[in-house]
C-alpha positions, 0 to 999 in steps of 0.5 A: 486489500479489503481482506487484509483490513478485515483480518486486522479488524478481526484481530483488533476486536479479538475475534478469530480470523477464519473464513466465516468471520472474514466473509462477514466483515467483508460482506458487512462493508459491502465488498464482494466475496472471493473464496480463494482470496479469503482461504489464501489469506487465512492460511497465510496467517496461520501461526503468525503473531499479528500483534508482534508483526504490527509492533515490528512494523511500527518500530521500523517506521519510527527508526527512519532518521529525522531530517532525511527526505523520504523516497516519495519526495525524490520520486516527485523531483525525478519526475519533474526533471524529465517533464522540463527536459521534454518541454525544452526539447519541444521548444527547440523543435518548434524554433527549428520549424519557424527558424 
């Protein structure tokens, strides 16, 4: 993930996203350098208009309908129900033991 953040920082500063610059950013932040990940990221960003992609990402984020709960809330509610069911099942099992 630090390589992606490094690439975004280079883009924001108007610097070329190349292996040397990316290594410098990651090293300056105290991260470990993985040559293969850097080469892979730089190669995958060739020909990509990062500004346009960031604009599209922010447009998608703002297009979510207001008043509709996010998926995050649904996941939390879904997790809560199985825990309650487990507690009930455990209580039933204990009552059977002590009759």
